[in-house]
C-alpha positions as CSV (number, residue, x, y, z in Angstrom):
1,X,0.9,20.8,12.5
2,X,-2.5,19.0,11.8
3,X,-2.9,16.1,13.8
4,X,-4.6,12.4,12.8
5,X,-7.0,10.7,13.8
6,X,-6.2,7.5,11.8
7,X,-5.3,4.5,13.9
8,X,-3.1,2.1,13.1
9,X,-3.2,-1.5,12.7
10,X,-0.8,-1.7,15.5
11,X,-2.7,1.0,17.5
12,X,-6.4,-1.1,17.3
13,X,-4.3,-4.4,18.1
14,X,-3.0,-2.7,21.5
15,X,-6.3,-1.4,22.4
16,X,-7.6,-5.0,21.9
17,X,-5.1,-7.4,23.1
18,X,-3.1,-4.9,25.3
19,X,-0.2,-5.7,23.7
20,X,1.9,-4.0,21.5
21,X,2.7,-5.3,17.9
22,X,3.3,-4.6,14.2
23,X,3.3,-6.7,11.0
24,X,5.4,-7.0,8.3
25,X,3.2,-4.2,6.0
26,X,3.1,-1.4,8.4
27,X,7.0,-2.2,9.9
28,X,8.4,-1.1,6.4
29,X,11.9,-1.1,8.3
30,X,13.6,-4.2,6.7
31,X,14.7,-5.1,3.2
32,X,15.2,-8.5,1.8
33,X,13.7,-12.0,2.7
34,X,14.0,-10.5,6.7
35,X,11.3,-9.5,8.8
36,X,13.0,-7.9,11.8
37,X,14.5,-4.7,11.7
38,X,17.5,-3.3,10.0
39,X,19.3,-1.3,12.6
40,X,21.3,-0.1,10.1
41,X,18.5,1.8,9.2
42,X,18.3,3.5,12.2
43,X,22.5,3.5,12.9
44,X,21.8,5.6,9.4
45,X,19.1,8.2,10.8
46,X,21.3,8.4,13.9
47,X,18.3,7.0,15.9
48,X,19.9,4.5,17.5
49,X,19.0,4.6,21.2
50,X,15.0,4.0,19.3
51,X,15.7,0.7,17.5
52,X,15.3,-0.8,21.2
53,X,11.5,0.3,21.7
54,X,10.5,-1.1,18.7
55,X,7.3,-3.6,18.9
56,X,7.8,-7.4,18.1
57,X,7.6,-7.6,14.2
58,X,4.1,-10.8,13.8
59,X,3.0,-11.8,10.1
60,X,-0.2,-10.3,9.0
61,X,-2.5,-13.5,9.5
62,X,-0.2,-14.6,13.0
63,X,-2.4,-14.0,16.0
64,X,-1.0,-11.3,17.5
65,X,-3.0,-11.4,21.6
66,X,-6.7,-12.1,22.1
67,X,-9.2,-9.5,23.7
68,X,-8.6,-8.6,27.1
69,X,-11.6,-8.3,29.4
70,X,-11.5,-4.5,29.3
71,X,-11.6,-4.5,25.4
72,X,-14.4,-7.2,25.4
73,X,-16.7,-4.4,28.2
74,X,-15.6,-1.7,25.5
75,X,-16.7,-3.8,22.1
76,X,-19.0,-6.7,23.0
77,X,-16.3,-9.1,21.4
78,X,-15.7,-12.2,24.0
79,X,-12.6,-12.1,26.2
80,X,-10.0,-14.3,24.7
81,X,-11.3,-13.4,21.0
82,X,-8.3,-14.4,18.7
83,X,-6.6,-10.8,16.9
84,X,-4.6,-10.9,13.7
85,X,-2.4,-8.8,13.3
86,X,-3.7,-7.0,10.4
87,X,-2.3,-4.7,7.5
88,X,-1.4,-1.6,6.1
89,X,-4.4,-0.1,5.2
90,X,-2.6,0.2,1.2
91,X,-1.8,-3.8,1.3
92,X,-5.3,-4.3,3.3
93,X,-7.1,-3.1,0.1
94,X,-5.0,-4.7,-2.5
95,X,-5.8,-8.2,-0.5
96,X,-9.3,-7.3,-0.1
97,X,-9.8,-6.8,-4.2
98,X,-8.0,-10.3,-4.6
99,X,-4.7,-9.0,-5.5
100,X,-1.9,-11.3,-4.4
101,X,0.3,-12.8,-7.0
102,X,3.2,-11.3,-8.9
103,X,2.0,-9.9,-12.0
104,X,-0.8,-8.5,-10.5
105,X,-2.2,-5.0,-10.6
106,X,-4.1,-2.6,-8.4
107,X,-5.4,0.8,-9.1
108,X,-7.3,1.9,-6.0
109,X,-9.5,4.7,-6.9
110,X,-10.6,6.6,-4.2
111,X,-9.9,10.1,-2.5
112,X,-6.5,9.4,-3.0
113,X,-5.7,7.2,-6.0
114,X,-2.9,4.5,-5.8
115,X,-0.9,2.0,-8.3
116,X,0.1,-0.9,-6.6
117,X,1.7,-3.6,-8.3
118,X,2.5,-7.1,-6.7
119,X,6.1,-8.5,-7.1
120,X,8.3,-11.7,-5.5
121,X,10.8,-9.1,-3.9
122,X,12.5,-5.4,-3.1
123,X,14.4,-5.3,-5.7
124,X,11.7,-6.4,-8.4
125,X,9.8,-3.3,-10.4
126,X,11.5,0.3,-10.8
127,X,9.7,2.9,-9.3
128,X,7.5,3.2,-6.6
129,X,7.3,2.7,-2.8
130,X,8.4,-0.6,-1.8
131,X,6.3,-2.0,1.2
132,X,6.3,-5.8,2.0
133,X,3.2,-7.6,1.2
134,X,2.2,-10.6,3.1
135,X,5.3,-13.3,1.7
136,X,6.0,-10.5,-1.5
137,X,6.6,-6.9,-1.5
138,X,4.1,-4.0,-2.8
139,X,5.4,-1.1,-4.7
140,X,3.2,1.0,-5.0
141,X,2.7,5.1,-5.9
142,X,-0.6,7.9,-6.0
143,X,-1.8,10.9,-6.5
144,X,-3.4,13.3,-3.8
145,X,-6.6,13.8,-5.2
146,X,-8.4,11.0,-7.3
147,X,-11.7,11.3,-7.2
148,X,-11.5,13.9,-4.9
149,X,-10.5,16.3,-8.0
150,X,-14.5,15.0,-9.5
151,X,-16.2,16.2,-5.7
152,X,-14.3,18.8,-6.6
153,X,-15.4,19.8,-9.8
154,X,-18.9,19.2,-9.5
155,X,-19.0,20.7,-5.3
156,X,-18.6,24.2,-7.2
157,X,-19.8,23.3,-11.1
158,X,-21.8,20.7,-11.1
159,X,-25.3,22.7,-9.6
160,X,-26.9,22.8,-12.7
161,X,-26.6,18.4,-12.9
162,X,-27.6,18.3,-9.2
163,X,-30.9,20.3,-9.7
164,X,-31.9,17.5,-12.7
165,X,-30.7,14.9,-10.6
166,X,-33.2,15.5,-7.3
167,X,-36.0,16.7,-10.5
168,X,-35.1,13.2,-11.9
169,X,-34.8,11.2,-8.7
170,X,-31.3,10.0,-9.1
171,X,-28.1,10.1,-8.3
172,X,-26.3,12.8,-9.2
173,X,-23.6,10.6,-10.2
174,X,-25.7,9.3,-12.7
175,X,-26.3,12.5,-14.3
176,X,-22.7,12.8,-13.9
177,X,-22.0,10.0,-16.0
178,X,-24.1,10.5,-18.5
179,X,-22.5,13.9,-19.3
180,X,-19.3,12.3,-19.7
181,X,-20.1,9.7,-22.0
182,X,-21.5,12.2,-24.1
183,X,-18.4,14.2,-24.8
184,X,-15.8,11.5,-26.8
185,X,-12.7,10.5,-25.5
186,X,-9.7,12.8,-25.4
187,X,-12.9,15.6,-24.5
188,X,-12.2,17.2,-27.8
189,X,-8.6,18.3,-27.0
190,X,-9.1,19.5,-23.3
191,X,-6.3,17.9,-20.9
192,X,-6.5,18.0,-17.0
193,X,-3.7,17.7,-14.6
194,X,-5.4,16.2,-11.4
195,X,-2.7,17.4,-9.0
196,X,-4.7,19.1,-6.8
197,X,-2.8,18.7,-3.9
198,X,0.2,17.7,-5.7
199,X,1.8,14.1,-5.8
200,X,4.0,11.6,-4.1
201,X,6.2,12.7,-6.9
202,X,5.8,16.3,-6.8
203,X,4.5,17.4,-3.6
204,X,4.8,20.4,-5.8
205,X,2.9,20.0,-8.6
206,X,-0.8,21.7,-9.1
207,X,-4.0,20.9,-11.0
208,X,-5.2,23.0,-14.4
209,X,-6.8,22.5,-17.5
210,X,-4.9,22.8,-21.3
211,X,-6.2,23.1,-24.1
212,X,-9.3,24.7,-23.1
213,X,-11.3,27.3,-25.7
214,X,-14.8,28.5,-26.1
215,X,-16.1,25.9,-27.4
216,X,-16.1,23.8,-24.4
217,X,-18.3,22.7,-21.7
218,X,-18.7,21.6,-18.1
219,X,-19.4,18.0,-19.8
220,X,-15.9,18.7,-21.1
221,X,-14.1,19.7,-18.1
222,X,-16.1,16.8,-16.1
223,X,-14.7,14.1,-18.8
224,X,-11.4,15.4,-18.7
225,X,-11.1,15.4,-15.2
226,X,-11.8,11.9,-15.3
227,X,-9.0,11.5,-18.3
228,X,-7.0,13.1,-16.4
229,X,-7.1,11.0,-13.3
230,X,-6.9,8.0,-15.2
231,X,-3.2,8.7,-17.3
232,X,-1.7,10.0,-14.1
233,X,-2.1,6.2,-12.5
234,X,-2.0,3.8,-15.5
235,X,1.3,5.6,-15.8
236,X,2.0,5.2,-12.3
237,X,1.2,1.9,-12.5
238,X,3.3,1.5,-15.5
239,X,6.5,3.6,-14.0
240,X,6.6,0.5,-11.3
241,X,6.2,-2.3,-13.6
242,X,5.6,-3.8,-17.2
243,X,5.3,-6.7,-16.2
244,X,1.5,-7.1,-15.2
245,X,-0.5,-9.7,-15.8
246,X,-4.1,-8.6,-14.8
247,X,-4.9,-5.4,-13.4
248,X,-8.1,-4.9,-11.3
249,X,-9.7,-1.3,-10.4
250,X,-11.1,-0.9,-6.5
251,X,-12.7,2.5,-5.2
252,X,-15.5,4.5,-5.2
253,X,-14.5,5.7,-8.6
254,X,-14.8,2.0,-9.7
255,X,-18.3,2.2,-9.7
256,X,-17.8,4.5,-12.5
257,X,-18.4,2.4,-16.2
258,X,-17.1,5.5,-18.2
259,X,-14.1,6.0,-16.0
260,X,-13.2,2.0,-15.5
261,X,-13.5,1.7,-19.8
262,X,-11.3,5.0,-19.3
263,X,-8.7,2.9,-17.5
264,X,-8.7,0.0,-19.8
265,X,-8.7,2.4,-23.1
266,X,-5.6,4.4,-21.6
267,X,-3.6,1.2,-20.2
268,X,-3.9,-1.3,-22.8
269,X,-5.4,-3.9,-20.7
270,X,-8.5,-5.9,-19.3
271,X,-9.4,-4.0,-16.4
272,X,-12.1,-5.9,-14.1
273,X,-13.5,-4.9,-11.3
274,X,-13.5,-7.1,-7.6
275,X,-17.1,-8.0,-5.9
276,X,-16.4,-6.5,-2.8
277,X,-16.7,-2.7,-2.3
278,X,-15.0,-2.2,1.0
279,X,-11.9,-3.6,-0.2
280,X,-10.0,-2.5,3.1
281,X,-12.6,-3.9,5.6
282,X,-12.7,-7.2,3.4
283,X,-8.3,-7.3,3.6
284,X,-8.4,-7.5,7.5
285,X,-11.1,-9.6,7.4
286,X,-9.2,-12.2,5.7
287,X,-6.5,-11.9,7.6
288,X,-8.2,-12.8,11.0
289,X,-10.0,-15.8,9.1
290,X,-6.6,-17.3,8.3
291,X,-5.5,-16.4,11.7
292,X,-9.0,-18.6,13.1
293,X,-8.3,-21.2,10.3
294,X,-10.7,-20.7,8.3
295,X,-8.3,-20.4,5.4
296,X,-5.4,-22.0,5.3
297,X,-3.7,-18.8,3.9
298,X,-4.4,-15.6,2.0
299,X,-4.6,-17.3,-1.8
300,X,-6.9,-19.6,-0.7
301,X,-8.9,-16.9,1.6
302,X,-9.1,-15.3,-1.8
303,X,-10.3,-17.5,-3.9
304,X,-12.8,-18.6,-2.3
305,X,-14.2,-15.0,-1.1
306,X,-13.5,-12.9,-4.3
307,X,-15.0,-12.7,-7.6
308,X,-15.7,-10.3,-10.4
309,X,-18.1,-8.3,-10.8
310,X,-17.4,-6.4,-13.8
311,X,-14.6,-6.7,-16.6
312,X,-14.0,-3.9,-19.2
313,X,-11.6,-4.4,-22.4
314,X,-9.3,-2.0,-24.1
315,X,-11.3,-0.6,-27.7
316,X,-8.7,-0.4,-30.0
317,X,-10.4,2.7,-31.6
318,X,-10.2,4.5,-28.8
319,X,-6.6,3.5,-27.5
320,X,-5.3,5.1,-30.6
321,X,-6.5,8.7,-29.8
322,X,-5.6,8.3,-25.8
323,X,-2.4,7.3,-27.0
324,X,-2.1,10.7,-28.8
325,X,-3.8,12.1,-25.5
326,X,-1.2,10.7,-23.5
327,X,1.7,12.1,-25.3
328,X,0.3,15.5,-24.6
329,X,-0.3,14.8,-20.6
330,X,3.8,13.8,-20.9
331,X,4.6,17.2,-23.5
332,X,2.5,19.2,-20.4
333,X,3.9,17.9,-17.6
334,X,7.7,18.1,-18.6
335,X,7.1,22.0,-19.7
336,X,5.1,22.4,-16.0
337,X,8.2,21.1,-13.9
338,X,9.7,25.1,-13.5
339,X,6.2,26.8,-12.8
340,X,4.7,24.1,-10.3
341,X,6.9,25.6,-7.6
342,X,6.3,28.8,-8.2
343,X,2.5,28.5,-8.6
344,X,2.8,26.9,-5.0
345,X,5.1,29.8,-3.9
346,X,1.9,32.5,-4.9
347,X,-0.5,30.3,-3.6
348,X,0.5,30.3,-0.1
349,X,0.6,34.8,-0.4
């Protein structure tokens, strides 16, 4: 079994304060308006004895303790510094992107791809995992390889582009962007499924190019990857809720203007990119700011710290072309439902 070195907010606050806590976004074993654990969940799973071992639940923007003398020695933080409980990673990215109100949507374009919507109540929305978020709720679903699909492709097949970047003295991503923009929307009939590590809906799903022909070039394949990721995440957000007022795009992939425009054209919604790139770190910092009374609440913290770096409006002509591509994407996905399991088994032999 693989081990993980990823630390949760509860691990960090314990090391800083010496006290065990969790927050409402990390706890995830309660329902409705309550912020206490639901003992029925543990009874249903047959692990009632674990209930008494659970740490107290402290709201994300509240103080859960102070820095101990030992933690001060190790970190350089002053002893007695108040520590905020913090947030689950997706929730922290959501807050750091400025997404706080019901009707707000977020597309996180990182190694994974996450589609997130803020809702008033857990029963709102249709699909995706519900998780408590401040005094509201999130629903989200993801693919396990978002921008990772591009990294996989250019590492294996992008040597020519990387050499060109070295000769020009620019980032390889500048050259990738140019290659993508030289190909028309729809990649001349080439389609890509970005499920190189499956998805949260179907861990056994696999990736693939469909419609590949002799006239297609590596640039066509790269653009098809961009489009396949954008279609998957836009569809995921739409499956959660259609009641969206705003959509924000964040993560490393949000730095690509071509990719951001694809998200706008495919989702047929205006997409904005926040000013802060490291939204997870900012979300955690804003929790600390509220806990320390720098801001009266999370909404004010967002209003005073986060702006819009770029805005992308959907292009009507491109929307129509992408509508046909999305339909083809759905048809291929449905046709692949059976073969996915077989292909996974073959890959394991």
